[in-house]
C-alpha positions in Angstrom: 0.0 0.0 0.0 1.4 3.4 -1.0 1.1 6.7 0.9 -1.7 9.1 0.0 -1.0 11.2 -3.1 0.3 14.6 -2.2 0.8 17.5 -4.6 4.5 17.9 -5.4 6.0 21.4 -6.0 7.3 21.8 -9.5 10.7 23.2 -8.5 13.2 23.1 -5.6 12.7 26.7 -4.5 13.5 27.2 -0.9 10.6 27.3 1.5 9.5 30.7 2.8 9.9 31.1 6.6 6.2 31.1 6.9 5.8 27.9 5.0 8.6 26.3 6.9 7.0 27.3 10.2 3.7 25.7 9.2 5.4 22.4 8.2 7.3 22.3 11.4 4.2 23.1 13.5 2.4 20.2 11.8 5.3 17.8 12.3 5.4 18.7 16.0 1.7 17.9 16.7 1.7 15.2 19.4 -0.2 12.0 18.5 -0.4 12.8 14.8 1.2 9.9 13.1 2.9 10.0 9.7 0.1 8.1 8.0 -2.6 10.4 9.3 -0.5 13.5 8.5 -0.1 12.2 5.0 -3.9 11.7 4.6 -4.6 15.2 5.9 -2.1 16.7 3.4 -3.7 14.7 0.6 -7.1 16.0 1.5 -6.4 19.6 2.5 -3.3 20.1 0.2 -1.1 22.1 2.6 -0.2 22.7 6.3 -1.7 26.2 5.9 -5.1 24.7 5.0 -4.8 22.1 7.8 -4.3 24.8 10.4 -7.2 26.9 9.0 -9.6 24.0 9.6 -11.8 23.9 12.6 -11.6 21.2 15.3 -15.0 19.8 14.0 -13.7 19.6 10.5 -10.6 17.8 11.6 -12.5 15.3 13.7 -14.7 14.6 10.7 -11.6 13.7 8.8 -10.7 11.0 11.4 -8.6 12.8 14.0 -8.9 12.2 17.7 -10.4 15.1 19.6 -7.2 16.0 21.4 -5.1 16.0 18.2 -7.8 18.1 16.4 -7.8 20.5 19.3 -4.0 20.8 19.3 -4.0 21.7 15.5 -7.0 24.1 15.8 -5.3 25.9 18.7 -2.0 26.3 16.9 -0.1 25.7 20.1 2.8 23.9 18.3 3.9 27.1 16.6 5.9 28.2 19.6 8.0 25.0 19.4 8.2 25.5 15.6 9.9 28.9 16.1 12.5 27.3 18.4 13.1 24.6 15.8 13.6 27.3 13.1 16.2 29.0 15.2 18.1 25.7 15.8 18.0 25.0 12.1 19.4 28.4 11.3 22.3 27.9 13.8 23.3 24.5 12.4 22.7 25.1 8.7 19.9 22.6 8.6 17.4 22.6 5.7 13.8 21.4 5.9 12.6 19.2 3.1 8.8 18.7 3.1 7.2 15.7 1.4 5.7 18.1 -1.2 9.1 19.3 -2.3 10.7 18.1 -5.5 13.9 17.6 -3.5 12.2 14.9 -1.4 13.4 11.4 -2.4 10.8 9.9 -4.8 11.2 6.4 -3.5 10.7 7.4 0.1 7.5 9.2 -0.8 6.0 5.9 -2.0 6.3 3.9 1.2 3.4 3.2 3.6 4.2 5.9 6.1 6.7 8.4 4.7 7.9 11.2 7.1 6.2 14.5 6.1 9.4 16.4 6.6 13.1 15.6 6.6 15.8 17.6 8.4 18.9 17.7 6.2 22.5 18.9 6.7 24.9 18.7 3.8 24.6 18.1 0.1 20.9 18.1 -0.6 21.3 16.8 -4.1 22.2 13.4 -2.8 18.5 12.9 -2.1 18.1 12.5 -5.8 21.0 10.1 -6.2 21.0 6.4 -6.5 21.3 5.1 -2.9 22.1 1.7 -1.6 21.6 0.9 2.1 24.4 -0.9 3.8 23.6 -2.1 7.3 24.8 -4.7 9.8 25.8 -5.4 13.4 27.3 -3.0 15.8 29.8 -5.7 16.8 31.3 -7.0 13.6 34.0 -9.5 13.1 37.1 -8.6 11.2 35.6 -10.4 8.2 32.4 -8.3 8.4 34.3 -5.0 8.7 36.5 -5.9 5.8 33.5 -6.9 3.6 31.6 -3.8 4.5 34.6 -1.6 3.7 35.5 -3.3 0.4 31.9 -3.5 -0.9 31.0 0.0 0.1 34.2 1.4 -1.4 33.6 -0.5 -4.7 29.9 0.4 -4.9 30.6 4.0 -4.1 33.2 4.0 -6.8 30.6 2.6 -9.2 28.4 5.6 -8.6 26.0 4.5 -5.8 25.6 6.7 -2.7 26.0 4.6 0.4 23.2 5.1 3.0 23.3 3.9 6.5 22.6 4.8 10.1 26.1 5.8 11.4 25.9 3.3 14.2 29.0 1.6 15.5 30.4 -1.3 13.5 29.2 -2.0 10.0 27.4 1.4 9.5 30.5 3.3 10.4 32.7 1.1 8.2 30.4 1.7 5.2 30.3 5.5 5.6 34.0 5.7 6.1 34.8 3.5 3.1 32.7 5.7 0.8 34.2 8.9 2.1 37.8 7.5 1.8 37.4 7.0 -2.0 35.7 10.4 -2.5 32.3 8.7 -2.9 28.8 9.8 -1.7 27.2 8.8 1.6 24.0 9.6 3.5 23.7 9.1 7.2 20.2 8.7 8.6 20.0 9.6 12.3 17.8 8.2 15.0 18.0 11.6 16.7 18.1 15.3 15.7 20.6 16.2 13.0 22.2 18.6 15.5 23.2 15.8 17.8 25.7 12.9 17.3 25.1 9.3 18.3 27.2 7.5 19.2 29.4 10.4 20.5 32.6 8.6 19.2 31.4 9.3 15.6 31.5 13.1 16.1 34.4 13.5 13.6 32.8 11.2 11.1 29.5 13.1 11.4 31.3 16.4 10.7 32.9 15.0 7.6 29.6 13.6 6.4 27.9 17.0 6.9 30.6 18.5 4.8 31.0 15.9 2.0 27.8 13.9 2.2 24.4 14.3 3.8 23.0 13.9 7.3 19.2 13.2 7.4 16.6 12.7 10.1 12.8 12.9 10.5 13.3 13.7 14.2 13.2 17.3 15.3 16.2 19.3 16.3 17.5 18.3 19.7 15.5 15.0 19.7 17.5 12.5 21.8 18.5 9.1 20.4 15.8 7.0 22.1 16.1 3.2 21.4 12.6 3.2 19.8 13.8 5.7 17.2 16.1 3.4 15.4 13.6 0.9 13.9 11.6 4.0 12.8 14.7 5.6 11.1 15.5 2.2 9.4 12.5 2.5 7.1 14.0 5.7 5.7 17.3 4.0 4.9 15.5 1.3 3.0 12.7 3.5 1.6 15.0 5.9 -0.2 17.4 3.2 -1.4 17.2 1.0 -4.5 18.1 -1.9 -2.2 19.7 -2.9 1.1 22.9 -4.9 1.7 23.2 -6.7 5.0 26.7 -7.4 6.3 26.5 -9.5 9.5 23.8 -9.4 12.1 22.0 -11.8 14.4 18.7 -13.4 13.3 16.5 -10.7 15.0 18.9 -7.8 14.7 18.2 -4.3 13.6 19.7 -5.1 10.2 17.2 -8.0 9.8 14.4 -5.5 10.6 15.7 -3.2 7.9 15.8 -6.0 5.4 12.2 -6.9 6.2 11.2 -3.3 5.7 13.0 -3.3 2.4 11.1 -6.3 1.3 7.8 -4.7 2.4 8.8 -1.7 0.3 9.6 -3.9 -2.7 13.3 -3.0 -2.6 16.1 -5.5 -3.5 17.7 -7.3 -0.5 21.3 -8.3 -0.7 23.4 -10.2 1.9 27.0 -11.1 2.4 27.3 -14.8 3.4 29.2 -15.6 6.6 30.8 -18.3 8.6 28.0 -20.7 9.7 29.5 -21.1 13.2 29.2 -17.3 13.8 26.1 -15.9 15.3 26.8 -12.7 13.4 26.2 -14.7 10.2 22.8 -16.0 11.1 20.9 -12.9 9.8 22.5 -12.6 6.3 22.7 -16.4 5.8 19.0 -16.8 6.7 18.1 -13.9 4.3 20.0 -15.8 1.5 18.0 -18.9 2.2 14.9 -16.9 2.0 15.8 -15.5 -1.4 18.1 -12.5 -0.8 20.8 -12.0 -3.4 24.2 -13.4 -2.3 26.9 -10.8 -2.7 30.6 -11.7 -3.1 31.7 -8.6 -5.0 30.1 -5.3 -6.0 28.9 -6.4 -9.4 26.6 -8.9 -7.7 24.6 -5.9 -6.6 24.7 -4.0 -9.9 23.5 -6.8 -12.1 20.3 -7.0 -10.0 19.4 -3.3 -10.4 16.9 -2.2 -13.1 18.4 -1.5 -16.5 17.7 2.2 -16.3 19.7 2.5 -13.1 22.6 0.4 -14.5 22.7 2.7 -17.6 22.8 5.8 -15.4 25.7 4.3 -13.3 27.6 3.4 -16.5 27.1 6.9 -17.8 28.4 8.4 -14.6 31.5 6.1 -14.7 32.2 7.0 -18.3 32.1 10.7 -17.5 34.2 10.3 -14.4 36.8 7.8 -15.6 36.7 8.1 -19.3 36.1 4.3 -19.7 33.4 2.4 -21.5 32.6 -0.1 -18.8 32.7 -0.7 -15.1 35.6 -3.0 -14.5 36.5 -4.7 -11.2 39.6 -3.5 -9.5 42.5 -5.5 -10.6 43.2 -7.9 -7.8 46.5 -8.8 -9.2 47.7 -5.2 -9.3 51.3 -4.8 -8.1 51.9 -3.7 -4.5 53.4 -0.3 -4.0 57.0 -0.3 -5.3 58.2 1.3 -2.1 57.0 -1.6 0.0 60.0 -3.3 1.6 60.8 -7.0 1.5 60.0 -7.5 5.1 56.6 -5.8 4.7 55.8 -8.1 1.8 56.6 -11.2 3.8 54.5 -10.0 6.7 51.6 -9.1 4.4 51.6 -12.6 3.0 51.0 -14.0 6.5 48.0 -11.8 7.2 44.4 -12.7 6.4 41.4 -10.5 5.7 38.9 -12.6 7.7 40.9 -13.7 10.7 43.0 -11.5 13.0 46.6 -12.6 13.5 48.2 -11.9 16.9 51.6 -10.1 17.0 53.1 -13.1 18.8 52.0 -15.4 16.0 53.5 -13.1 13.4 56.8 -13.0 15.3 56.9 -16.8 15.7 56.4 -17.4 12.0 58.9 -14.8 10.9 62.1 -16.5 12.1 64.2 -14.7 9.5 63.2 -11.3 10.8 64.0 -9.6 14.1 61.2 -8.3 16.3 62.2 -4.7 15.3 61.9 -5.5 11.6 58.5 -7.1 12.1 57.3 -4.1 14.1 58.6 -1.7 11.4 57.0 -3.8 8.6 53.6 -3.8 10.4 53.9 0.0 10.8 54.7 0.4 7.1 51.7 -1.7 6.1 49.4 0.4 8.3 50.8 3.6 6.9 50.1 2.4 3.3 46.6 1.2 4.2 47.5 -2.5 3.5 46.9 -3.7 7.1 45.1 -2.6 10.2 45.8 -3.2 13.8 42.8 -4.4 16.0 42.6 -4.3 19.8 44.8 -6.8 21.6 47.8 -6.5 19.2 45.9 -8.3 16.4 46.4 -7.5 12.7 44.3 -8.1 9.6 45.0 -7.5 5.9 42.9 -4.7 4.4 40.7 -6.2 1.6 
């Protein structure tokens, strides 16, 4: 079932302060759900008309008496003024559902948010987005898979959307940014806050180079119940969702279910059958999700029109006629020393190797040479140190 039809503005002109105030006041009405708000907008055409309606008229249209009274009294306008001031201070833009800037795919879901708060590059809302989600406690394999796939998919022209949570979300955003790609972070709190706090630097970079998005008002805390609500935005505005690790009943599994309900493609990275973090994606694959080993597994499942658009973008950006996989046999950096090459050959992508194990297996090298080699590999981005003096190869 789709959302009620709402008149769409013909251009992306900025909202007037008065229009913005009315949208904010409507959004802040307690007890008015997204579905009912959408129905009201379809019937009365604009927030201005809704606030002009009497309590009796609003009740006739199915609103509870208390909600109708709140709208008729206009008591949420004071809060809306405060929201406007916070938006001004943080450079936040309001994108109502009637705006041409609003993501077309999101508008089609069952209960689309009537407004979005946005910080950053607003044009990304019209890009081709792919949701990448997963556990907050990934294995080294899961992190490597998320980074590699997000990097390759961003390089192919997709914008990576996720929730900026710890773990897979963070890895996906960071990988897209690192190759100069596009990424959209959907918050479960106000766009003027950062959750988790450790991602403050990442959030600042996304606000500058990508886009931060939320349906929650400015200053809204990151309550646990907000995250399943925000997940429908990640899936709703994306062409599909890629799940990288997660338990059977995890948040990423919920997002995948939402994607299916919204008739989006669902992709999953297979995992070790002995790991609980693989239960979610492996079950999705059993149920029909597309198994993903490399980025092209995603692209071949997208509609032809989207693939042609991505190929056109790649041709314009790279001057090539096709999207080719990165050459896995490409030579290592010429400056890489012999010791570093030996150590790199001992490291794995999917399984951390402890420093003691590296030292034991490197009997031709001194401990100082091993330490120097590991440092060189980290500097060149070929290896990463994990907690506990463990190391993995960067995929």
